[in-house]
C-alpha positions, 0 to 999 in steps of 0.5 A: 553502538547497538548491543546484543540485547538491543538486537534481541528486543528489537527482533521481538518488537518486529515479531510482535508488531501484528499491526505493522504486518496487517498494515503492510499486507493490507495496503499492498493487496489493496493497491495491487488488486485495485490498480490491476483490475482498474487498469485491465477494465480501461480501454488501452487507448482510452487514456490520454496524457492529460488523464494519466497526469490527473491520475498521478496527482494523489501520488505527487502530493506530499504525504503530510499534505494528503494526510492533513486533507483526509484528517479533515475528511475523517473528522468526527463532527464536521468531516465530509465523510460523516456528513455524506453518510449521515445525510444518506442515512447510512449511519445514525451517528458520526463515526470516530474514524481516527479514534476507534480502534475498529476503524482507524487501521483501515482508515489509515490504509485507505489514505495510503491506498489512495495516494499510492494506487495511481502510480500502480495503475499507470505502471500496470496500464503500461504493461497492458500495452504489451499484451496482444489483443488477439488473446482477449479476442480469442478468449471472447470467441471461446465464450470467456467473460471479462473476469475469466480473461482478467484471471487467465490472461491479464494476471499471468502475463503481468505477474512479474510486473505485479510482483515487482510493483508489490516489492516496491510497495512493500519497501515504500511501506517501510518508509510509511511514517508521514501520513500516520504521524499527521493522522494518528501519531500511532494511536489509538492504543498503538493500533497504527504504530508501524516500524518506522514511526516506532524507530522515530519515537525511539530515537527522537522522543525516547532517545534510545538511540541504540535501540533504534539503531538495532531496529533499523538494521533488522529492518534493512536485513529483512528487506535485503532477504526479501529482495533476494528472494524476490530476484531469485523468483523472478530470475527462475520464472524468467528462465522457465518462460524461456 
């Protein structure tokens, strides 16, 4: 059974794990912004069902398989990314993407964004179908550009969907273990040690079952509180719209 010291120590770990929150927030912001802007710039009738299925391929790949592929792409000496940058004379020496504390966090986040953004894009693309074209036509007549229409029409009307997808992505980020486990195993210097991976290490490497249980309970409580706040916000917004 987890004891009070276990809960206190786990809570301190949750508070101090800055890299966890950086990873969660950066991942969700990049996914939401990239997906929303990409979906908005696509013509509503330009994607066929086959193209939609093609977009979902990265999301359908198992996380471990995607991580193995990207680990080869990030390889310091023979990786495709370094080879392309060297041939384009953008860099003068190979970059150790997964061994450098300067680049490892963004490298891991980009892999997860690549894998998760297609799902966000398809969901937002479906939401765009509900926005009348007359609103964009009226904005064009008033002289509004594409970015102005995106900011004043698309974002406000898709805000409930974006918030729901952000919540979904945030909860999914708390299950984000397979890609990091294959790519970095939490290194270097714990720069990519997320909470799920930390729990796995506690339970199956350090054999601290009570401590791992305490961290899991706190994670669940945090997610329940976050879900409650989000549901109240959406309910309040829905009542205001009516």
